[in-house]
C-alpha positions in Angstrom: 5.5 19.6 3.5 8.8 21.1 4.7 10.2 17.9 5.2 9.1 16.6 1.9 10.8 19.7 0.3 14.1 18.8 2.3 13.9 15.2 1.2 13.6 16.2 -2.3 16.4 18.5 -2.0 18.8 16.0 -0.4 17.8 13.4 -3.1 18.7 15.8 -5.9 22.1 16.4 -4.1 22.8 13.0 -3.7 22.2 12.4 -7.4 24.2 15.2 -8.6 27.1 13.8 -6.4 26.7 10.6 -7.8 26.8 11.6 -11.4 29.9 13.6 -11.0 31.5 10.7 -9.4 30.6 8.5 -12.2 32.3 10.9 -14.7 35.3 10.9 -12.8 35.4 7.0 -12.4 34.7 6.7 -16.3 37.8 9.2 -17.1 39.9 7.0 -14.5 39.0 3.9 -16.3 39.9 5.4 -19.5 43.4 6.2 -18.2 43.8 2.8 -16.6 43.3 1.2 -20.0 46.4 3.1 -21.2 48.5 2.7 -18.2 47.2 -0.9 -17.0 51.0 -1.9 -16.9 52.2 1.4 -15.4 51.3 3.6 -12.6 48.7 6.5 -12.1 48.9 9.5 -9.6 46.2 11.9 -8.7 47.6 15.4 -8.7 46.7 19.2 -8.3 47.1 21.5 -11.3 45.9 24.9 -11.0 43.6 23.8 -8.2 41.9 21.1 -10.6 42.4 17.3 -10.0 44.3 15.7 -12.9 45.8 12.4 -13.5 49.4 11.5 -14.1 50.2 8.5 -16.1 53.6 6.6 -16.6 54.2 3.6 -18.5 56.5 0.9 -17.0 59.5 1.4 -19.1 62.6 3.5 -19.0 61.6 6.0 -21.9 61.0 8.8 -19.3 57.6 10.1 -20.5 54.4 10.8 -18.4 51.2 12.3 -19.5 48.8 14.3 -17.9 45.0 13.7 -18.1 41.9 15.7 -16.7 39.2 13.9 -14.8 37.3 13.0 -18.2 40.4 11.0 -19.1 41.6 13.4 -22.0 45.0 14.2 -22.4 46.2 17.6 -21.6 49.9 17.6 -21.5 52.7 15.5 -22.3 55.8 15.2 -20.2 58.4 14.0 -22.7 62.0 14.5 -21.4 64.2 13.6 -24.2 67.0 14.5 -26.4 64.8 16.2 -28.8 61.8 17.3 -27.0 60.7 19.5 -24.1 58.0 18.7 -21.7 55.1 20.9 -21.6 55.4 23.6 -18.8 52.4 22.2 -16.8 54.5 19.3 -16.0 56.5 21.1 -13.5 53.3 22.7 -12.0 51.7 19.5 -10.6 51.5 19.6 -6.9 50.4 17.0 -4.0 50.7 13.9 -6.4 49.5 10.9 -4.7 50.2 7.4 -6.2 46.8 5.6 -6.7 47.7 2.7 -9.1 51.0 0.9 -9.4 51.4 -2.7 -11.2 53.4 -5.3 -9.2 56.9 -6.0 -10.2 57.6 -2.6 -11.9 60.8 -0.9 -12.6 60.5 1.9 -9.7 60.3 -0.8 -7.0 57.1 0.5 -5.5 54.8 -1.8 -3.9 51.7 -2.7 -6.0 48.8 -0.4 -5.2 45.3 -0.1 -6.7 43.2 2.4 -4.7 40.1 2.5 -6.8 40.1 -1.3 -7.6 41.0 -0.7 -11.2 42.3 -4.2 -11.5 45.6 -5.6 -12.6 46.0 -7.3 -15.6 
């Protein structure tokens, strides 16, 4: 009986992890659709995982998204705009997606197999 309870507990825990992973993947795919010709980094903001998307152009704006793929801040450094203060609070950013032949000179990268177009 104890082993049956343990098996059920482990099965429930596995399904919970799987569901949260799927939500994260769905959000990342949503961000990838926007930045398919750019780059995406995983960062920490207030101890939460966020994504930083950058278009492959010289406009100089980045956008921060939560794990659901919803925009939470715009980082627009321009003549007439100020970036959201959260843009300066990002920590431990790691590049996870970058198109080939980009303006930054970075090698192509696709850590989660999102796919190049």
